[in-house]
N, C-alpha and C positions, 0 to 999 in steps of 0.2 A: 459412905456406905461401908459397913463393916464386911471384910471379906469372909466367906467359908470356903475358900477354893481348897484349903486343906480336907474339906469333908466331901470332895466331888464324888467319891465312889458312893458313900452314903446317900448323897444327894440324888445321884443317878440311880441307885436302887430303887428310892422312894418314887422318883418320876416314873420309872418302868412299871410299878405297881398301881398308878394312879389313873385309872380308866377314863376319867374325864380329861385329864391332860391328854392322854394318848388320843383320844377324840379330836381335841383342837388342834393337835400338832398334823392331823391328817390333812389340813387345808393348805399346807405349806407347798406340797407339789401342785395342786391345781391354781393356788392363789399366787405362787411367784415363778415357779419353774416353767411352766408352760408360757404364761405370758411373756416371760423373757425371751423364751425360745422363738416365738412368733416375731417380736419386734425386732429382734436381733437378725433373724432371716430376712427381715425387709430391708435392711441396711448393708449393701454389699461392701461398704468401707469400714466396717465395724472393727476389724482385726487391725487395718492401718489406724484407726483411732485410738486404739489400745496402745500401739506402739508410741504415738504421739503423746498420750497421755502421761506414760511412763517416762518418755523422755523430758517432758515439762517437769515432772515431779523431781527427777533425778538431778536436773540443772538446778532446780530452785533449793533443793537441800545441800547441793554442793556449794551454794552461795546464800545459805540461809540467813546469816547475820546481815548482809547487805539488804535483801529484800523485806527483812523485818524492820530495819531503821528507816529504810524508804517508806514502808507502810505507814509508820509512826510519823514520819514528817508529812505525809499527806494528811493523815488524820488530824494532824495538828493545824495544818494549813486550812482545813474545813471546818476548824471550831471544835473538835473532839479532843478526847483525852485518851492516851493510851497507858495502861497500868501493867508493869511488867511484874509477874509473879511466879517466885521458884517453886513454891509449895502449894497445896491445898488450903492450908491455913491461911496463908498470905492472901489467896485469891478470896476466901470467905470473908476475911477481915476487909478487904478492900470494897467489897460489895456492900458490906454491912454499913461502912462508912458513908457510902452514897446514899443507901437508904435513909440513914439517920439525918443527914444533910437535908434531904427532902421531906423529913418527918413522917417517912412512910409507915403505915400500918398494914397496907396489903399491896402485894407485887403480883402482877400477872407473869406467866412463864410460857414461851414456847418450847417445844421438845428440845433438849440438850442433853447430850451424853456427858459433856464435861461438867455440867451441873450436877449430875449424877456421881461422876467422879469425886468431887470434892464435897459431896455431902450436903448440898446448899440448903434443900428444903428443911431438914432437921435443924440446921443451924439457925435458920433465920425464925423458925418456929420458936426456938430455944431464947431467942431475942426479941419476942413479943411481936414478930413480923409474920403475916399470913401469906404464904406462897399458894398461888391457885394456878393449877395447871390447865392450860386450854387447849392442847392438843386432845383430841377425844380419846385416844388410846391411854395417854398419860393421865387425862382426867379419871378414867375408869380405874386404873390401878392406885391413883391417889385416893379414891374413894375405898380401896381395898387394902390400903396400906402394904402395898406391894412395891418392888422395885421392878423396871421394865424387864422382860425377859426376851426382848429382841430389839435390835438397836433402831429399826424403822417402824416395826409394829409391835409396841410395847406390851399390848394386851392380847398378843396372839394365842397365849396360853388359857384365854378365858373363853368360856362358850357364851352363846346369846343367852341361854337360860340363867347363868350365872350374872351375867351383866343386868339382865332383867331384875333379879333379886336385889342387887346392890342398889339399883335406881329406886325401887320401890321403898327400900329401906331408908336411903339417906334423903330422898326426895318425898318425905312423908306429907307435905302439904298438897300433893297434888292426888288426883282421883285414884284410887288404889286399883280400880278395875280399868285402868287406860290400857291401851294396846301398846306392848312393848315385844314386838316379835322380828321386826326387819331392822337393817341398818339405819334406814331413814327415820325410823321411830327413835332410837337412841340419839343419833344425831340431832333431831329437832328438839328434844328435851334438854340435852346438853348445851344446845345454842342457846335455850331460853334462859337456863339457869345462869350461864355465864355472861349474858349481855351486860347486866349491869356491874359486873365484877370488872370489866374493862374500865368503865368510866370512874369506879371507884379507886382503882389502882393508882398509886403514886408514881410507880417504877414498873417499867416494863423488861423482862429479862428473856433473851434469846441466845442460842448458839450461833455458830455460823458454818455454813458448808465451805466457804472461801472467804480468805481475806485478799483483796487485789492492793499489791503493793503501788501499781501505778496511779491510782485514784484514792487510796485510803478507804476504798468502799468495803463494806461486809455483804456477805450474799447468803440468804436462807433460802432452802428449797422446801416447800410444803405443798399438801393438797387441800387444806382446809381454809386458809386464810386467817387461822388465828394468829399467825405469827405477825403478819401485817398490823392487825389491831393491837396486839401487845406492844410492838415497838413505836407504833404512832399516837396511842391515846395516853400513854403515861407521861408525867412531866420529865422523866428521865429514861434514856433507852441504854441498857447495859447488855453488851455482848459480850459472852464468855467463850473463849475459843483457846486451842491449844497451838502451840507455835507452827506446827506443820501445815497449818491450814492455808498458809499463804501462797499465792501463785503470783507471778511477775505482772500479768496483764490482763485486760479485759478479755482480749482474744484467747488467752490460755485458758481463762475461766470458761469461756464459751466452748473451747475444744472438749473440756472434761465434763462440762453438762450434758453434752451429747451421750457421754458414757454413763452419767449417773443415773438418770431416771429409768432408762433402759436396762441397766443392771440390777436396779433395785426393785422397782414395780412393775417393769414391762411397759412403760409409758415412753412415748418419744420424748415428752417433756412433763415435768411436773405442772400441776395446774397453777400454782404459784412460784415463780422465781423473783425474788425481791432483792434489789440492790438499795443499800442505805450508805449515804455519805453525809457523815456529819449531823448536828442538830438542825433544828428549823431556822430558815434564813428569813430576813425582812422580806415579806411578800408572800412567803410560803401559806397555804391555807390550812395546813396541819403539820403535826411533826412534834417530837421532843424538844424541850428545851436545853436538854444536856443529851451528850452522845458519848459513852464510855466504852472502852475496849479493853477488857481484862484478859491479858495473854498469860496462860498458864504453860509452864515447863513441865513440872512434876516427873522428872527422869528422862524426858524425850532428849534434851541434849546429850544426854550419856549414852543413846543409842547412836548418834551420828559417829561416822567411821568404824562402827562395828559390824558383824555379821547380821546384826538386826535391823541396819539403818532402812533397809528396803520396806520394812514395816510402815514406815512414816509416810510412804506413798498412799496409803490407805485413805478411801474417800467416803468410808463408813456406808457403802451402799448395802451392805449385807447379803451380796451373792453367795458368798463363801458358806454362810450359814444356812441360807436357803437351799442349798445343794448338798449338805454334808450330813451322812447317814447317822452320825454320832448325834449332831444336835437335834435332827429329826425325831430321834428315839427318846431323848431325856429333857428336850426344851432348855430354855435359857437360864432358870434359876438354878439349875444343877452346877452351873459353872462357878457359882458362888460370889461373883462380883459384877462389875458394872458391865464387861464385854465378854459375850458368849461366843460360841461356836470356834472355828479354826482361827479367826483373826483375833479373838480373845485369848486362844491358846498360846498365841505369840506375844501379844501387846500386855497382856496381864502379868505374866513373870517379867516383862521388861520394866513394868512400873512399880509392881510390890514384891517382886523378887522371886526367884526359883524355890527358895526355901518354903515361901507361903503358896506357891501356885504351880508346884511341879507336878501335880497329877494332870494338869490341863494338857502339856504337850504330849501326854502318854494317852490322851482321850482321841485317837485317831486311828482310822483303819488305813491311813496313807494311801487311800484310792486316788488320790490326785485331783478329785472334782473342784476342789477349793481353788487351786492354782489355775485350772482349765478355765473356769469362769470368772475369774477376778479381772475386772476391767483395768487394773494397774499392773497385771501380770506380776504380782507378788509371789515368790516362791515359798509360800506357807509352810509345805512338808519340809522343805529343807531346814527351814529356821526352828521347826519343832524338833527335829532330829538334832540341831544343834544344843536345844534346850535338854533333851534327854541324855546327851552327852555330858553336859555340865552336871545334871542332877546325878548321873552314875560317878562321876569323877570326883564330887564332893560327898560321896557317901550317902547321898539324901534317898536314893532308892530303896525300897523295901528289901528285907535280907531275901525273901522268897525269889524276888525279881533278880537280884544280883546272882543268886545262887543259879536260876534258870539260865540267866544270861552266860555264866560260866560253863555250864553244861553245854549249852549250844555252842560256845566257842571251841569247846575242846573237841566236840563232835565234827564241827564245820571246818577245823584245820586237818582233820583227817579223813579226806574224801571216801575212802573206802569204807571205813567204820560209818560215816555218815550215810551212805548209800543202803548200807546193810541194815542199820537200825530203822531208817525211816520207811525200808521196803518191808521190814518185818512189822513195823507199826501198822501202815497201811493195810497189810495183808491181814493182819489179826483183826482191826478195826473192821475192814470189810466183811470178814467172816461172821463175826459176831453181830454185825449190823445188816447183814443181807436181807433178812426177812422183812424187817420194818423199813429198812432204808435210812434211818436215822436213829439218833440216841437222844432219849430225852432226859437222861442222866448219866453220868460218867465220873469215874474217881479223878481227882484232881482238874477237873474240867466245870467245876460248879460256877465258876465266873461265866462260863458261856452259856451252859444248860439251864442255868437259872432263870432265863430269860428267853431263851431260843432253843430250837432242836439243833442237834450238831449232825450234820449229813455223815452218812457212812461212806468211806471211800468206795468207789465203783471199779477201781482197777489197779493199773501200775501207777508208781509214782512218775511225777514229770521227769526226773532224772533217767528213769527206765525209757519212758517214751521218747525224750530227746537224743538217746543215745541209739535207739533204734532208728529214728529217722535219719540221723547222721550217718548210720551204717548204710542205710538204703540208698541215701543220696551219693556215697562213696562207691557203691557196687554199680548204680546207674550211670555214672560218670567215668567207668572204667577203672576205679581204684586209685585214680590220680590225685584225689582230694581236691579237685576244683570246685 
């Protein structure tokens, strides 16, 4: 997938002007935030589970080589094959060789962000192999020739009216006057269209939420059952996963599964949680003849031992983006690559470089909601600050930003001058905006007022209020300073 992260500002501007997108993004709060709040409120031990999940992943990352080698041993014992791939090109070529050995002309695919990361669909098509997305959201965006805009709800940016138009255009053999209004209508039609594709496919490709070192099993978490059919009906099942997905034991996977669905979709558990171990054995009624796990590094091992290692705890629940005011305003496509939102603002520059993705760590209000809802307690704001520092030190930040920071630094190191300047600015803006209460435009503030009003200051600065409160407390305690 070609990155356009350098164009984040332009992408975001277009997104803010897109009325249809803004309407679609309005579903995030009711669709994710409220459901998560309710299901977590019903689980008293949720915070303890967060601690346990964090500790499991920290232990695994500290011993990653051991658990990956153990995972390979168990996969091999079960009759499968593990392929170690350093780069997306190696992963793509490995998958192509498996497909060619099976004379595959069609492959079915479960939802996989790693497949997006390596640009698998385009590569297969260029090699005369048709990939068929079977997740409903992924199927919709494949018809639209778009990348996902969310890591668990890939078509969240699309309205029902748009989906209906796409289905009528691509499913032209069906009654043009058929009803396409409710989610069930779209699901039934997609199911009918995909049914035969499962049986036609020679290879099924899925991602993995977990790789279990203890048993050599892979785990997928879905709500549609398409992943099960993808991995069971093809002659070969190919799992594409990144290194950090491994966990030591089945118990560890079970612990983190209690966090995953609650954080992602507000469910106690997803509808389908499927464990796969090796190919079909003698006596099995179904299953693939071959089982392959393609393990991708693509820069992740370079994150170990750095200030960004904690990002590798991520379980791809999307809670951070579901609660991010920036993501909710611009959607996922604005981020310009596979991973949007706060987790993308850290992971993307880690994988493709801060030179390419330096805008993303700056796309944050630092409100801290991402860290507060992350089930693995990943300190996302702290890591975004690290990338902002790197961008500044390397001279990658725009000249206006560097000049602004230099001016702020000059004032901040001179407290009296800082209080005077900010006090005057607050007084002036308050006086000018007193009647309307806000500014719809303001010199040098177009980046803010272009898409939202700027509230006029209503009174004194925080410094002034704090000084007055401290003075009152000292007087109330008799001047002792207690």
